[in-house]
N, C-alpha and C positions, 0 to 999 in steps of 0.2 A: 843340368849342372853334375860334371864329374868331377870327382875326389877321389885319390889314390891313397890306399892305405901305407903308410908312414913305417910300418913293420918291416925289419933287415931282412926276415926272411921269406916277406911274402910277393917278392917280385913285382912289388908297385902293383899292386891289384886292386881293381875298381873297388871303391865302398859301393855298396847293395842296400845299406838298410842301418839303422841305429839299434840300438840296445837302450831299453826305458827302464831296465831294470833299479830298484835303489838303491840297492846293496854290491851291484858288481862291482869288479876290481880290476876289468880287464878294460881295453878299448873300446869305448860305447857306438862309435862308429866301424862298422864290421865288412869285411870283405868275404870272399867265401872261403879264405884259411883259416880266419877267423871264427867260424862257426863253431867249433868243437869247444872254444871256450867258452860258448856261452850256451851250452848245451842242456843244464840245470833250470833254465828258465827261458825254452825258448817260445812260447808264450809273451813274453814282453819285448820281444823285437817289431819293429815296424819298419817297413818301407822305407825309400827315399821319397816316393809317391805320396802317400799319408802322413810326412813330416808336418809339412807346411801348415795341415789342417791340426795337425798336436800344438805347433807351437801358436797357433792365433790363437787356441781356444783358452791357452795360457795366460797370452795376453789380454786379452779379454776379462779373466778374471782379476787382473793386475788393475785393469780401468774398473771393474766393480768395487774393489777395495776402496781404490781412488775416492771412488764418488760415496762411497758408504762412512769415509773417514770426514768429507768435506758434510755429509749431513749429522755427522755427529756433532761438528764444530756449532754448526748452526744453531742445534739443539742445545748445546752448553749453553752458547750466546744469548740465545733468546730468555734460558733460565735464571742466566745473573741478570738481564736487563730488567725483572720482573722485583729483584731486590736492590735495583742501584740508590734508590734512594736511602737505603739502611745501609750502603757500603759506605756511602758518602759521610753517615753522623759520626761526630765524635763524644768525648764524654761531657764535655761541657753543656752542650746543646740537651741532653736528657731531659735539665733540671728546667727547661722550657715546657716538655711534655705532661702531658696527664698521665695518670699511671696505668690506664688502659692502653695506651700509646705504645709507653714502654713496656707492659705486657706484651703486646705484639710484637714489639722489635725483638724479645727476646727468643719469643717461638719462633719468628723467622730465622733468627741468627742459628736456632738449634735444626731448623730444618735445614740450612744449607750445612751445618757439620754432617747431618745425616743422610745426604747427597754425597758429600765428600768422599766419606766413608764406602758408601757402593760403589761410587767409579772409581776410586782410587782401586780398590782391589777387580772390579772388570777390568779398567783400561790398564792397571800394570802387564797383566798377562797378554792383550792386546802388544803394548808396547815393548816389550819381552822377546813376541814372536819377530816384531818390524825388525829389532834391531839384529836377530838372529840371520832372516833374508837379506837386509845391510851388509852384514857381514860375510856373505855368503858372496854379495855381489862385487865387493872390495877385493876377495880373493880371486873371483873370476877373472878381475882386471889386470892381476897382478900375473894372472897365468897366460894371461893373452900376450905378455910381451916377450914369454918364451916360448907362443906357439904362432905358427903360421897360419894355421887352419880356424880364422873365427868362426865360422859354421860349427864348426864342434864345438868350441866353448860356447857359444849361443846354447847351442843342444841340451850341453851338461848343466849349465847354470839355472835353463827354465826348469828343468826336471829338478834338478835340488831345492830350489823356492816350491815346487810342488811337494817335494817331501817333508820339507819342513813345517808347511802348512799342515799337513796330513799328521805329521806327528804330534805337532801342538793340540790339535781338534783332539788329537786320542787321547793325551794328556787330561785336557778339560773333563773328556768324558769319565776318566779315572775318577777325577775331584767328583763329580755328580753323581757317579753310581754307588762306590763303597759296598762290593757284593761283596754278602758273608757268606762261609761253605751252610751247608743246609742239609735236611734229611726229608722225607717221608714218611711219618708213622701212622701206622697200619693202626685203625681205630677197631679194636675186635669188636667190643661190645655192640657196634653197630652193622657188623657183615650181616648177609644176606644170603637165607639159601637158595641157591638157583638152578636147577636142575637140569632145564632146556639151554640150549648152545644159545651164548649171548652176543652174537656176531656185532654188533654195534651199540655204544653209548653216546649220549650227548647230554651237556649239562647247560643250561639258558645264560644268559649274562649275569644276572645276579647271585646267581649259588641256588636259584628256590626250587627249580625244576631239574627232574632226569629224567630221561630216557633211556628205555632198554629196550634193545631188539630182539626178543626172545623167539626162537625160531622166526615164523611168520607173523605173529603178535608185536606191540609194540607196549610195552609197561610204561606207564607214568608213576614217577613219583613222586611226592612233596619233598623236598631237601630243607631241612631245617636242624640247625647245631650239628653239624655230621650225619644226621639221620634220615634216612629214608621212610617212607609211607605212603604205600601204593594207593592211590587212586583213580584210574582208571587203565582200561586195556582196549585198545585199539585193533579190529581184525579185519583189515579190510586187504592187507596184502595178501595173496596166494602159495606164497613161496616165502623162502627166508628172508628176513630185511638185512641189507649188507651194511648202510649206511644211513646215519640221522644228522641234520645239521640245522640248528636252531639261528630264527633269524635273528638280529641284535636288537632291531627297532622295533619288536614285539616277540610275543611268545607263540607266535606262527612258527614252525617246523616242515621240514622235508624231508621224506624218506623214500628209500630207493631199494631195490629188491632183488633177488634170483626170478621173479615174475615178469622181469624186465619192464616195469613200470616206476614212475616217480608219482609220489603222491604230495599233493601241497595242502597242509592242514591248519585250519585256524581257528581260533577258540573263540567260544559264543557266550551268549551273555549269561550261560550258567557256569563257565568257567570249564566246559567241555570243547575237548577237540572234536572236529569235524571236518570231513574232507571239505577241500574249498577247490580243486581241479586237480584230475589226475593227467599224466604226461606220458604219451606213449608215442615210440617213433624208435625207439632201440630196440634189436632184434637178437641180443643176448642182455646176460644179468648186469648189471651197474654195481660196480666196485667203488667209486668213487662222486662225488659230490660236492662242487663249489657252489658258493655264494656271494657274488661281489658285495661289498662294502654297501653302496647305494641301494642292493636289494631288487635291481631291476635286470639281473642278467646269473640264471642258474647255468654253470658246467656242469656237463656229464660226461664220466668217462664207462666204456664197457668192454665186455667181452666181445662184441660184435665188431671189434679194432676202430670204432669212432668214437670222435668228441664231441659234444653237441652242446651249442650254446644257444640258450631257450631265453627267450627277451619278453619283460614283462607289456604288452603293448596290445591292450582289447582282451586280456586273458594270456597264459603264458604260451608262446608261439616257438617253435626252433626255425631258427635264422640262418645257422649257417653249421656246416658239419664237416669236420678234419679227419679224413683216413690215410693218415702219414704212418700208420703203425703197421706192422703185420702179424700181431698176436696179441694177446688179452691188454687191456692197458689197466694199471695197478692201482696208481695215484697221480694225482692232479697238485700242482699248488699254483698260488698268485703273489707275486710280487707285494711290495706295499704301496705304490703306486698302481696297483692293479691294472698295467699296463702291459705285462709279460707274464706267460703262464709256462711252465712247465710239466711234463709228462712222462712219466716211466713204463715200461712195459716187458714181456715175457720175450720182446724180437731184440732184448739186450741193446735197446735205443734209448735215449735221452733225446725228447724235442722240444725246442724251444720256441714258443710262439709270440707275436708281439700284436698288440690293437692299434690301428692305424685310425685315428680320429678324423682324417681328412676321408676316407672311403668306408668307417664302420664298418670294416670286417680284420679278423684275426688272420694274421700269416706266418707260415713256419718262416723263422730266420735261421734256425740252427740243428741239424740234427749228429747228436751227439753219439758216436759208437762205444760201448762199453765192452771190457771182456768179458764180465758177469752182469747177467740180469738182475734187476732186485726189485722189491714190492716197495718201498718206500721212498719219498723226497721230499724235500721242502725249503725253501724260501728262506732264508735268513734275515737278507737284506734286498736292496735292488740289485745290488751287485754280486751277492752269493747266494750258493745256496748247497745242502747236501744232500747224499744220495747215500743208499745201503745194499751193497749189492748181498745178494743172499749166499747163506752159507759163510761168508766170510766175518774176522773179525775185525776187519778194519771198515771203517764208514768213510767215503770221498768228499773231497769240499772242493766245490767248482769257482773260482772267480772269473770275473767279467775283464777282459781285457779292453782298456779304455779306449785304443787307438780304434781297435776292428769290431768292437761291440760283440765279442766271440767270447762265449766260454769255455774255461779251460779248466782242467784237475790240477789243484795245487798241493795238496795236501792230502794225506791219511790219518785216521785218528784210531786207535786201538780200541775197540769196543769189545764188550762178552756177548758170545752166542752160547755157546754148552749144548751146541745139539747142532747136526747135518739135516734137519727138517725145522722147516718156518712156514708158516701162514700168509696171506696175503694182506690180511687186514689189521687193523691198529695205526692209522697211519702216521709219520711222524707230523710234529706239532712243535712252534717255536712260539714262547712267549718272551715277547718283546719286553716286556716290562721286569719282568729276572734274569733276559740274557738267558734265559734255559730251554734246552731242548729236549724234548723225548721220542726215545729211539725204541721201540723194540725190535731186539734180535735175537731168533734161535726162541731159548728156553727165557731171557732176558729182559727186562726194560731197561735200557742203558739213561739216567739222568744226567745232563750234560749241560755244564755252564760253560756258555762264550765269552772268556774271562776279557779284561779291558786291554788286553795287549794285542786281542785279536786270537789268543788260543782258544783253543775247546780242551777240557778236563773234565772226565768224570767225576760227579760228584757221589753219586750213589749208582748201585746195580739192583736190582731186585729178582732173584732169581725164583721160577715159577714151579721146576721139576716138569715141564711139560711146552711146547711149542703153541698152543692152543691159548693164547692169551689177547684177551680184545680189553679196548676203553681208552678213556681220554681224560686229557687234563683240562681244568675248569679255566675258563679265559684270564684270569686272573692267577693262575697257576697257584692256586692255595690248594686244591683237592684235585690229586689221582683217584678216580674210580675204574675199577678192572674186574673182568669177568675171566676166570682161566677154569678148564677143564678137568685139573687137580683137584683143586679145593670144591669145583661148582660151587661158587660162593660169588655173590657182588663184594667186592671189597673196597673198603673207602681206606686213603691215606691222605695224611693231612700236613702240610708245608710248614715245617720249623726251622728257622735257622740258628746257630751254632755257634 
């Protein structure tokens, strides 16, 4: 398919691709001379070779909408059929019924009224969305009479439909969330003096137990009403504990250390933690640990340049190693679907890996070169992640291009640092239920809200006066527990809406 550019000064150049940016004001089919117009959104350009696949996916979505509409109609018909006898009753017939029958009729009619209110509220939003899509199609037909290129119109119409659906869904999410401004208030009366460096903190799923890696020891605290009470000390690591992760299905947990070991801890009948298994395989300290949601895979990132995947099959065994980084690995993050993994390193690269269900292996899908390396990154959802370059007061946002499945930087968010020094521990963490991202940077902890329109906004910045800050948010976002080298305290802060 050869299409020529219609721009007067472009010498009838051949069209080489299409812009699928939602707000682009320029001609979407572009030639080489058109490219400067699209310089601000190069990641939203797709080649003609990939265009057919892009369109087919949107056509499939339309078919799915049609099927869902038919299923909805069948469900409503089935509901009304259950009341068919009642709908045919007139007031004269009521005198022939007993009181219990009349009572049941009234109850049923009340149920119909309740159903009507619920369905009206839910369906009206869908009807508005459909009307918008129809409007786009009608406008598209008018444009078609003034254009000789039906291919170009088809591209634009399909993309506009996609954008309308996306905007409508985003509006629905706004209505659901209604997120309020917040602050984390320190509970001064509950702080604990802690002289040893505390490089890692973990909070269990129900906020009842807190772990703190204090030098090479792990202190176990009972956590009640915002107060910590030490109940056990574990002294099995030989060097500083760098990362701690609770399992979500139990109170078992995983620790890793400068001693190159991973230890899996289980709780016994006396509610004491004991070693279940030691994992040896890394030749350098372990800086990051992840546990998949189904708890059958542990992923570890190390200063030995490797990422290891430990599978739970007759005891934990290393099943795969990826060594694409050339310097120390600092943080790992899994997406919501648990099929994509990202890593950052001192080598100024972000590596994107994907899991193949067919081959049961992880493969590198993309290597992103960054200007300045960073210590922390985090998936926000399946198609978006954040990355904090070291010494910078901008946090970068990366999003996946739907056509080529590659991640590109789309924006920079201003964040506080306050220092030319930083430490590689205290990973980024995103709490989906509160749309809340914690991003340690320099001497500050930035607490960032992802807004309903997709923007990121700093709600609170906590300044510690030193760059040695370590900690974690609880899984529900209610507590922020930290240790810093200036106060030498374990501090507890509680979430409060304003």
